[in-house]
N, C-alpha and C positions, 0 to 999 in steps of 0.2 A: 505494499500499499503505500502510495505516495504521499508524504506530509506536505502540506502548503509551506512555501518558502517563508521564513521568518523576515518580518521587516529589518532592515539594516540598522545597525546600532545608532547610526545619525540621524534616524528618522525617530527616534524615542524621544517624545516630548519632554520627559524627566531629565536627560541629560541636556537638553538645550536651556531647561529651567535651572539647572545647576549652574551650567556655564555662564548665563545671564546674571545670576546671585552673584557669583565670584566676581564679574566684571564691576558691578555695581559696588560690592564691597571695595575692590581695589579703587576704583574712581571716587568714592567718598572719602578714602583714606588719603588719596592725591591731595583733594581738595582742602582735607583739614591741615595737611603740612603746608601747603602754600598759604592758607590763612594764617596758620601759626606763625609764619616767618614774616609777614607783612602787618600785622596788627600789634596793638599795645600788649607787650608782656607784663605790665603793671610795675608800678614803682617799688623798689627794693628800699625797704626800711626795718632796722632793727627793732624799734620803738613804735610799733604800729599802734599799740593801746594808748600810750601817751599822745599819739597824734591824734587819734579818734576821740580821746576825752576832751581835748581842746580845739574841736572843730568848731564849736559855737565861736569861739574867738575869731576865726577866720572867717565865718560867716557874718559876724559884726563888723569885720574890716571891710569886706566887699560891700556891705550896707553903707557904711559911713563914707566910702569914696565914691560911692553911686550919688549920694545926696551932695557931697562936696561939689560934685560936677567938673572934676578935672579930666582933662584929655590927655593921658600919656600913652605913647606910641613907640614901638620899636621897628627900626628899618634894618632888616638884614637881605641879604640877596636873595631872590627867588629860588636860586641853585646854590646849594653849598657842597664843597668837596672838600675831603678829609685832607689836611696836611696844608692847606693853601691859608694865607692870610688875607683877611678882608677888613673893612670898616664897618663897624656897628653904630648906630646911632639911635638915642631915645630922645623924642621930642615932647616936652612938657607943656601945657597951656590949662590956665585955670577957667573956670566957669564962664568968663567973659571973652576968653580968647588971647589974654595977655599972657606973655612967657612967663614960666616959674622959673626963676633964676637963684641961684645960690643954693642949689639942691645936692643931694648926693645920690648916686646912682649905683646900684649892684645888681649885676647878672649873676645868677647861678645856674649852671648846667647840671642836670640830673641825668644819669645814665639808668633807665629804668631796669635794665637787665644786670646792671653791675655798679654798684653804689661806691667802689672804688676809683671809678673813673669821673667822679663827680668833680666840679671846678668852679671857681668863682672868677669874677671879671668886675674890674672897678672902673667907672667912667670918669671923665672929667669935662667940665662945663666948655664949651666952644667958646672962645672970646669974640668972634666974630658974628655968631648968630645967638641971640639971647634965647634961653628955653631948649637949647640942642647941646646934648651931652654925647660924647663920642669916645670910642675906644678901638683898638686895633684887637682883632678877633683872630685867634690861630684855631682854625675849624678843626673839632675834634675826630676822633674817629667815625667811620661810616655808621649808620644805623638810626634808631629812634632816639632822641632825645628830648627832655622837658625842660624849658627854661622858664625861671622865674625871675621877674625885673622887680625891685623894690626900690621905688624913687621916694625919698624923704626932702622936705621942704616946708618951711613955716611951722615946723613941729607936727607935722601931719604927715602920714604914710599911706602911699599908693602901691599896690601889689598886682602884677602883670603876669599871666602865664600863657606861655604858648609851647607848642609843640612842634618840632622840625625834624626833619627826614634829612639826614645827610648821604650823599650818593645814592639818590633813590634808583630803583630799578628802572629800565626803559618802560615806557608807556604808564608809569605810576601817575594816578591822579590824587591829589589830596583831599581827604574829607575831614570836615569839623569833628574834633575827637570829642569823647563822651565827656571829659573834663572842661572843655570850651563850652559845651552845652549847658552843662550844670552851672558853671560860673555865670553864662549868660542869663540863665532862669534867674540866680540869685540877684544879680544887679538889677535886672528889670522888673523884679517882683516889687509889689508897694511896700 
């Protein structure tokens, strides 16, 4: 008696389902690795409890500087490349647009993935342009950096935070970080 020929192994739907599942798992893992390499790894701190307990002081600082109406901005080149030297500027104006002179500016660079690479930078006031503070900046190692600019004048403080990416990969498009969105919510709230 002749038996009907069994279907080929490649015609078995369970085999194709298993292959499809394997492809999905590998694809998802590749996506996770790519996202992990291009997003915020989180700020490293050994004293996270202390910082968390004092968060209300930071919130009060942001509200006070919002009410003061100062406009403090940092000017950095759009593309930063590690190992190069560039000029960084901080421009400070009061609520009426007048230059804030006689202030002190400090910029702190935080490396989210390695606190040992953190560094500080002092600015000096530009004698030709009131309210403008300048400093030579040696651009640090490639990757994600958080910068905090502390401006002090007239006994008041202004804190400004930014995230920068040094030597971004080709085709990279910058998005607003979660920290920037949170700070903007704090400042814009009544």
